[in-house]
C-alpha positions in Angstrom: 13.9 7.2 -5.6 12.7 5.2 -2.7 9.6 5.9 -0.9 11.3 6.5 2.4 13.5 9.2 0.8 10.4 10.8 -0.9 8.7 11.0 2.6 11.8 12.7 4.1 11.8 15.3 1.4 8.1 15.9 2.0 8.9 16.5 5.7 11.5 19.2 4.8 8.8 20.9 2.8 6.4 20.8 5.8 4.1 18.1 4.3 3.1 15.1 6.4 2.5 11.7 4.8 0.8 8.9 6.5 0.0 5.5 5.0 -3.6 4.4 4.7 -3.7 0.9 6.1 -4.5 -1.9 3.7 -3.9 0.3 0.6 -1.0 1.7 -1.4 -2.2 5.2 -0.7 -1.1 8.0 1.6 -2.9 10.8 3.4 -0.9 14.0 3.0 -1.3 17.0 5.0 -0.1 20.2 3.4 1.4 23.0 5.5 -1.9 25.0 5.4 -3.7 22.0 7.0 -5.4 20.7 3.8 -5.5 16.9 3.6 -5.4 14.9 0.4 -5.0 11.3 -0.5 -2.5 10.2 -3.1 -1.3 6.9 -4.6 2.2 5.8 -3.5 3.6 5.7 -7.0 2.2 9.1 -7.8 3.6 10.5 -4.6 7.1 9.3 -5.5 6.8 10.6 -9.1 5.7 14.0 -7.9 8.7 14.3 -5.5 11.0 13.3 -8.4 9.4 15.9 -10.6 9.9 18.6 -8.0 13.7 18.5 -8.3 14.2 18.1 -4.6 13.4 21.7 -3.8 10.9 22.3 -1.0 9.4 25.3 -2.7 8.9 23.4 -6.0 7.7 20.4 -4.1 4.8 22.2 -2.5 3.8 23.8 -5.8 3.9 20.4 -7.6 1.9 18.6 -5.0 -0.7 21.4 -4.6 -1.4 21.5 -8.3 -1.3 17.7 -9.0 -3.5 16.5 -6.2 
């Protein structure tokens, strides 16, 4: 899966992902407003793991990060 596709899936789940300049990390903002930092590779892996379901995606990200 490409990073751009992963970010689009995050948007459908209500998660914002913004790149951190000069790094390979992203600041993600969960629907409840909580912010976390995650590595780009981990972000794509988590989205793949979530089986493209917004409900599963939120659960996977909240528990992994």
